[in-house]
C-alpha positions in Angstrom: 7.0 -52.2 72.1 5.2 -50.3 74.9 7.4 -49.2 77.7 10.5 -49.4 75.5 12.4 -46.3 74.4 12.0 -45.4 70.8 15.3 -45.3 68.8 16.2 -44.9 65.2 17.9 -47.4 62.9 21.2 -45.9 64.0 20.4 -46.5 67.6 19.8 -42.8 68.3 16.9 -41.2 69.9 14.7 -39.4 67.3 14.8 -35.6 67.4 11.3 -34.2 68.0 10.4 -31.0 66.1 9.9 -27.9 68.1 6.4 -26.4 68.3 7.6 -23.4 66.3 8.7 -25.6 63.4 5.3 -27.4 63.5 3.4 -24.1 63.4 5.6 -22.9 60.5 4.9 -26.0 58.5 1.1 -25.6 59.1 1.2 -22.0 57.9 3.1 -23.0 54.7 0.4 -25.6 54.0 -2.4 -23.1 54.6 -0.7 -20.6 52.2 -0.3 -23.2 49.5 -4.0 -24.3 49.8 -5.1 -20.6 49.8 -3.0 -19.9 46.7 -4.5 -22.8 44.8 -8.0 -21.7 45.8 -7.3 -18.2 44.5 -5.9 -19.5 41.2 -8.9 -21.8 40.8 -11.3 -18.9 41.4 -9.6 -16.6 39.0 -9.4 -19.3 36.4 -13.2 -19.9 36.6 -13.6 -16.2 35.8 -11.3 -16.3 32.8 -8.6 -14.2 34.4 -5.9 -16.9 34.9 -5.3 -19.8 32.6 -3.4 -23.0 32.7 -5.1 -26.4 32.9 -7.5 -28.4 31.0 -9.9 -25.6 30.1 -8.7 -24.3 26.7 -5.0 -24.9 26.8 -2.2 -24.0 29.2 -0.7 -21.3 26.9 -3.9 -19.3 26.6 -3.6 -15.7 27.5 -6.4 -13.1 27.4 -6.1 -9.5 26.6 -8.1 -7.2 28.9 -11.6 -6.7 27.5 -11.2 -9.5 25.0 -13.9 -12.2 24.8 -13.0 -15.8 25.6 -13.9 -16.7 21.9 -11.1 -14.5 20.5 -8.7 -15.5 23.3 -9.2 -19.2 22.5 -9.4 -19.2 18.7 -6.5 -16.7 18.4 -4.0 -19.2 19.7 -5.1 -22.0 17.4 -3.3 -22.8 14.2 -4.9 -23.4 10.9 -8.4 -22.3 10.0 -9.7 -21.1 13.5 -6.7 -18.8 14.0 -7.0 -17.4 10.5 -10.7 -16.7 11.0 -9.8 -14.4 13.9 -7.4 -12.4 11.7 -10.0 -12.1 8.9 -12.7 -11.0 11.4 -10.5 -8.3 13.0 -9.9 -6.7 9.5 -13.7 -6.8 8.7 -16.2 -4.0 9.3 -17.7 -6.1 12.1 -14.4 -6.5 13.8 -13.6 -2.8 13.6 -17.0 -1.9 15.0 -16.4 -4.3 18.0 -18.9 -6.9 16.9 -17.4 -10.1 18.3 -18.1 -13.8 17.7 -21.1 -14.1 20.1 -22.8 -11.2 18.3 -23.5 -13.6 15.4 -22.9 -17.1 16.7 -24.4 -16.7 20.2 -22.8 -18.6 23.0 -21.3 -17.3 26.3 -18.2 -15.2 25.6 -17.4 -14.9 29.3 -17.0 -18.6 29.9 -13.5 -20.0 29.6 -14.7 -23.6 29.6 -15.3 -24.6 25.9 -18.4 -26.8 26.6 -20.0 -24.0 28.7 -19.1 -21.3 26.2 -20.6 -23.3 23.3 -23.6 -24.3 25.3 -24.6 -20.6 25.2 -27.6 -19.2 27.1 -31.3 -19.2 26.6 -31.1 -15.7 25.1 -28.1 -16.5 22.9 -27.9 -20.2 22.0 -24.6 -21.2 20.2 -24.8 -21.7 16.4 -21.5 -22.8 15.0 -22.3 -23.5 11.4 -25.7 -21.9 10.5 -27.6 -23.2 7.5 -28.8 -20.7 4.9 -32.0 -19.9 6.7 -30.2 -19.5 10.0 -27.7 -17.2 8.3 -30.5 -15.0 7.0 -32.0 -14.8 10.5 -28.6 -14.1 12.0 -27.7 -11.2 9.7 -31.3 -9.9 9.7 -31.2 -9.2 13.4 -29.2 -6.1 12.6 -29.6 -5.7 8.8 -33.4 -5.7 8.8 -34.0 -3.7 5.6 -31.6 -5.6 3.4 -33.2 -8.9 4.6 -36.7 -7.6 4.0 -35.7 -6.6 0.4 -33.9 -9.9 -0.2 -37.0 -11.9 0.8 -38.9 -10.2 -2.0 -36.4 -11.3 -4.6 -36.1 -14.3 -6.9 -33.1 -15.3 -4.9 -35.5 -16.3 -2.1 -38.1 -18.9 -3.0 -41.1 -17.8 -1.0 -43.2 -20.9 -1.8 -40.5 -23.1 -0.3 -39.1 -20.6 2.2 -35.6 -21.5 1.2 -33.0 -19.0 -0.2 -31.1 -19.9 -3.4 -28.2 -18.1 -1.7 -27.5 -16.4 1.6 -25.8 -13.3 2.9 -22.5 -15.0 3.5 -22.2 -16.2 -0.1 -22.0 -12.6 -1.4 -20.6 -10.7 1.6 -18.5 -13.4 3.3 -19.0 -14.9 6.7 -16.1 -13.3 8.5 -14.7 -10.8 6.0 -17.8 -8.6 5.8 -16.9 -5.2 4.4 -13.3 -6.2 3.7 -13.2 -8.9 1.0 -9.8 -9.8 -0.5 -8.6 -7.7 -3.3 -9.2 -10.5 -5.8 -12.9 -10.6 -5.0 -15.3 -9.1 -7.5 -19.1 -8.6 -7.2 -19.5 -8.4 -11.0 -17.6 -11.7 -11.5 -19.4 -13.4 -8.6 -22.9 -12.6 -10.0 -21.7 -13.6 -13.5 -20.9 -17.0 -12.0 -24.7 -17.8 -12.3 -26.2 -15.1 -14.5 -25.4 -15.9 -18.1 -24.8 -19.6 -17.6 -27.2 -22.2 -19.1 -30.8 -21.1 -18.6 -30.1 -17.9 -16.6 -29.9 -14.8 -18.8 -26.9 -12.5 -18.4 -27.4 -9.4 -16.3 -28.3 -6.2 -18.2 -25.2 -4.1 -19.0 -26.3 -1.3 -16.6 -26.4 -3.9 -13.7 -22.9 -5.1 -14.7 -21.7 -1.5 -14.7 -23.1 -0.9 -11.3 -21.5 -4.0 -9.8 -18.2 -3.0 -11.5 -18.5 0.4 -10.0 -18.8 -1.2 -6.5 -15.6 -3.1 -7.1 -13.8 0.0 -8.4 -14.8 2.2 -5.5 -13.7 -0.5 -3.0 -10.3 -0.8 -4.7 -9.9 3.0 -5.0 -10.5 3.6 -1.3 -8.0 0.8 -0.5 -5.4 2.6 -2.5 -6.0 5.8 -0.6 -5.5 4.0 2.6 -2.4 2.2 1.3 -1.0 5.6 0.4 -1.0 6.4 4.1 -4.0 8.7 3.9 -7.3 8.6 5.8 -10.3 9.0 3.5 -12.2 12.2 4.3 -15.6 12.1 6.0 -17.2 13.5 2.9 -15.7 10.7 0.8 -16.9 8.0 3.2 -20.4 9.6 3.4 -20.8 9.6 -0.4 -19.6 6.0 -0.7 -22.1 4.9 1.9 -24.8 6.7 0.0 -23.9 4.8 -3.2 -23.7 1.5 -1.3 -27.2 2.1 0.1 -28.7 2.9 -3.3 -27.0 -0.2 -4.8 -28.4 -2.3 -1.9 -31.9 -1.2 -2.7 -31.5 -2.4 -6.2 -29.5 -5.6 -5.7 -31.1 -7.1 -2.6 -34.6 -7.2 -4.1 -33.1 -8.1 -7.6 -35.2 -5.2 -8.9 -34.4 -5.4 -12.7 -37.2 -3.0 -13.9 -36.8 -0.4 -11.2 -33.1 -0.9 -11.1 -32.7 0.1 -14.8 -34.4 3.4 -13.9 -32.2 4.0 -10.8 -28.8 2.9 -12.0 -27.9 5.9 -14.1 -28.1 8.1 -11.0 -25.9 5.7 -9.1 -23.3 5.6 -11.9 -23.2 9.4 -12.0 -22.6 9.6 -8.3 -19.9 7.0 -8.7 -18.2 8.9 -11.4 -18.1 12.0 -9.2 -16.8 10.0 -6.3 -14.0 8.5 -8.3 -12.7 12.0 -9.1 -12.9 12.9 -5.4 -11.0 9.8 -4.5 -8.3 10.5 -7.1 -7.8 14.0 -5.6 -7.4 12.7 -2.1 -5.0 9.9 -3.2 -2.7 12.4 -4.9 -3.1 15.1 -2.3 0.2 16.1 -0.7 0.4 15.5 3.0 
């Protein structure tokens, strides 16, 4: 009550804190709030993690996109896709997820990252037409050739197959050892109403498989393929592309012998490099 002396439950006068203790407590509170503010700010920039954004265990390597940082930590298919992509030609050249799928790779919040931007809207699972457009942003000539082929139905504007069916979606340039272009094409050609590919076409596709395997063996032997070898292989792949993408049967039969001869020479060169003593 007013006018009465305040005592504790033990009948003692309460001890008032000194002004220095009060000031110290205030400074501690200020530092705590300041620290929380800094963590929140850095977290919004994708530099500090922990919370509800994309998982408390998420860590980000310097220079790595938020796409890779998030999907890398996931188990199952998403995590496996990151591993496949990193071994691909796209991965080795630094083409990251947003290079194809769009989205905002600087955002650590999933909904914001997948919302994308006006210039790069997010496309998670593109349909065949979207896949062609996606790949064609860089591979303009192969797409132009493909659209002249029977694989692309011009009257309907719908492809019978798309880039990813032949080249893979994430393993571009680095398919598994068990993959074969010759076997893939034979999965349609030669069945039911479709005639089998002419033998020279089959030989050219087999050559592509053989060269890929031969280069892989050189690398597994601990040797780096020479620049001359890589340059010749690119030449053969380019010539093959100009035949396969437009499905040019008539013109292809005239061009394929030259491709096969180049391939024969390259195989010999690869064998020399594989057996060359370090």
